[in-house]
N, C-alpha and C positions, 0 to 999 in steps of 0.2 A: 297516207301514201299520196305521193305527188304524182300528178299526170304527166304523161310523156307521149312522144309521137308513137309508140309502139303498142299503147293500150287502147287504141281507138276501137279495134274489132278483134274478135277471137281468131280470125284467120292471119293475123299479122305476128310474125316472130320479132323478137329483140334480137341484137347481135349477139347477145349471150345464149341464144336458143331457148329463151323463155316465152310463154304465152301469158300475158299479164291478166288477160281476162279470165283465164282458169284459176290463176293463183288469187285474184280477188274473191272468185266463187269459194275457193277453199277457206278463205278467211271468213266468209259468211258462216260456214260450218262452226268456226271457233266461237261465233258470237252466241251461237244457241245454247240453251241450259244442257248441262252434261246428262249423258246416259251411258249406261255399262251393260255389256252383254258377255255371258260366260256360260260353260257347259260342262257337264259331268258326263258318265258313261250313258246315263239314261235321261237326262233332260237338259234343255237349254233354256236360260232365264235372261230376261231383259229387265233392267231396273233403270228408271228415268226421274229426273227431277222436274217437276212441273212448275212454270211461271205464271203469274198473273200480270197483265198489262197495267193494272191499277187496283186499288183496293175495292172499287166497283166491280170489276171483271172477275168471271171464273177463271179459274187455272186452266191453261190450254192442255189439250191431249197431246201426250208424247208417244204413247204406244198404240198402234193401229192394228185391227184384225184383218189379215188378208184371207187366210183360208183355215181350214179345220187343223192343219198341219204346220202353219206358218203365220208369222206375224213380225212386225218391223217397229224400231223406236227410231225417231228422227232428231236431228240437230241441224238447225238453219232456218231456211224459209218454209213456213208451214204450208202456204200454197203451192209450193213445187212438190213437197212431200205428198199433198193430197193428190196431185196429178200421178205421181209415180205409183202411189198405192192403188189408185183406180185402175191403171195399167197392169199391175200385177194380179189384181182380183180378176180381172178379164182373161188373163193368160191361165189363171188357175181354173176359171170356169171352162175355158175352151178345153184343156186338157181332161176335165172330167167328162165333158160332153162327147169329145172325139174318140178318147182313149179309155174312158170309163176308170180313171185312176188318178191319183194326186199327182200334180207335177213335181219331179224331184227338185229339192231346194236349190242344188247346183244349177240346173237347167234355168230356174227361174231368175237366179241371180245373174247368169249369163246373158238372158234377155234384157233385163235391166241395164247391164252394162252396154249393150248394143244400143239400146234407146238413148241413154245419157251420153253415148258418144257422138250421136248425129250434130247436136248443136255445138259441138266443140270444133266442128270442121266446116261448118257452112257460114257464108256471109250473111250479116243482119240478124244472127241469132246469138242467144247468150247460153252459156252453160247454166245447169240446175244448180241453184244455190243451196243444197241440202245435202247431208251425209246420212246413210242408212246402216243401222245395225239389224241384221235379218236373222231371226231365230227360226229354225226349223227342224222337223223330225221326220225322217222317211226310212227307207229300207236300208240306208247306210248309216243309221244313227242320228244324234243330235248334230245341229250344226249352227255356227255363229259366223255369219258373214259381214264384212264392212264393205259400202260402197262409197266412192268419192265423186265429186263433181268432175273430175278428170276422166271419168268412165272407167277407172281401175276399180277393181273388187279384190278381196282378200279374204281366205278362209282363216278363220282365227279360233285358238283356243279360248282366248277372252280378250275384250277390246273395249275402250272408253273413248267417246268422241264429244265434242263441245267444249264449252267454256271450263277452264282449270282442269281439263280432263288428264293433264299430265300428271296429276297427284293421284288420281284414280289408277292410271296405268301403272304408276311406280308400286301401289298396293298389288295389283294384280300380278305383277312379274314376280313380287316377293312371295306370293302364296300360290302361284299358278301349279305347282307340283301336287297341291291338296286336292285340286278341283275334281279331278276323274274319279276319285273314290267318295266323293261327297254324296251324302242324301240329299234330297230336294230341300229341306228345311236349312241344312248348313251351306248348301250352295246360294239360297237367296241371302242368308246371313252376310256371306263374302260379298255378293252384290252390293247390298246395304252399306257394308263398311267401306267398299270402294267408292261408291258414290258420296258418301258422308265426307270423304277426304277433299271433294271439290268444294265444299262449303267454307265460308269464313267461320273463324273461332266462336263468333257470337250467334251462329245459326245452327239448327239441328234439323234432322228429318222429322217430319210429321204426316200425319194421314192425308194432310191437305196438298202436300208438295211431293209426294212420292206415288209413283205408279209402277206396277210389277206386271210382267207378262211371263208366262210359264207354258212350255210345251215339251211333251216327252212321251215315252212309251205308253201306249194305252191311255194317253191323256191329251185332249185336243187343247190347241191354243187358247188360254184363258187370261183375261185382263182382270187385275185386281186394284180397285181405286177406293178411295176415300176409308170408309169403316173396315172394308176387307182387308186393308193393309195392315190394321192394328195388331192382328195375331203375329204377323212378321216382325213388326217393331217392337212388340213386348219382349220378344227373345234376344234383341240388340243391347248389348251392354251400353252403359253409359259412356257418353264421349269423354275421353280423357282430357282434362284441362291443359292447356299449353303453358309451360313455365315460363315466368318472366324473369330474366336474368336480373341479379341484383347490381346496384350500381358499383362502380369499378372501386370506389373508395372504401366500401365496407368491408370486404376481405382483409385488406390491408390493416385497417383499424382493429379488427378482431384479433388478428396475430400479434399486432403491437401490444394489446392489451394482456393477451394470453388468457385462455378459458380457464376459469376457477372451477366450473362444474362441467360434467358431461354434456354432450349436446343431446338434445330431444330428436328422436326419429319418428 
């Protein structure tokens, strides 16, 4: 992106009605590794792809525990996500201390939206460069929410954010009608298949690069990492190999010669 006179601060509008600083923060979310969230009638699931900064570094955490009934998955700047996660934890603790009950998921997301809106409107501050997928379970059932650096938030049936997340969203849109009636294992399998769509052809999901978070009815938010993920990956079918198109001259040569024997299948 090229700099211009309208992107020096978040309070400056362009003649086209755009705020470039917010758009830059939205781009930061697209640079993070992909994460997927989806829900059934009884559970909400987060599936995230972990990255390592180098071969010498451990994989970064992508799914964070907020409270017994809610957790988040992140894409973007990890430091910003850590700050928002601490804010959410404090709000959940306040609710339990003052009202003696868990904070409803929709209320928690609304508070996050209000907090992330402040730096989009004040001089000298920058928007949070992170997107969140929030999975929760309360009296209204399971929830999947998406939050953006623009302070918008959305209640979703399923969603994916991060790098190459459009491929995952295509899978989610194709299979969305099946999610509500899925059992927990099938729901996780759908999440893994969607996440796998974001990977290059030569890569696949492993216990090292996948993290899973699950919350549901009579089930507190639980994070599965490393060896705990193995049981879910075992049920995942092998990734189909992408077909390579033959050179253009081969079909023509085959027609010219005419097959003497039936083709093998």
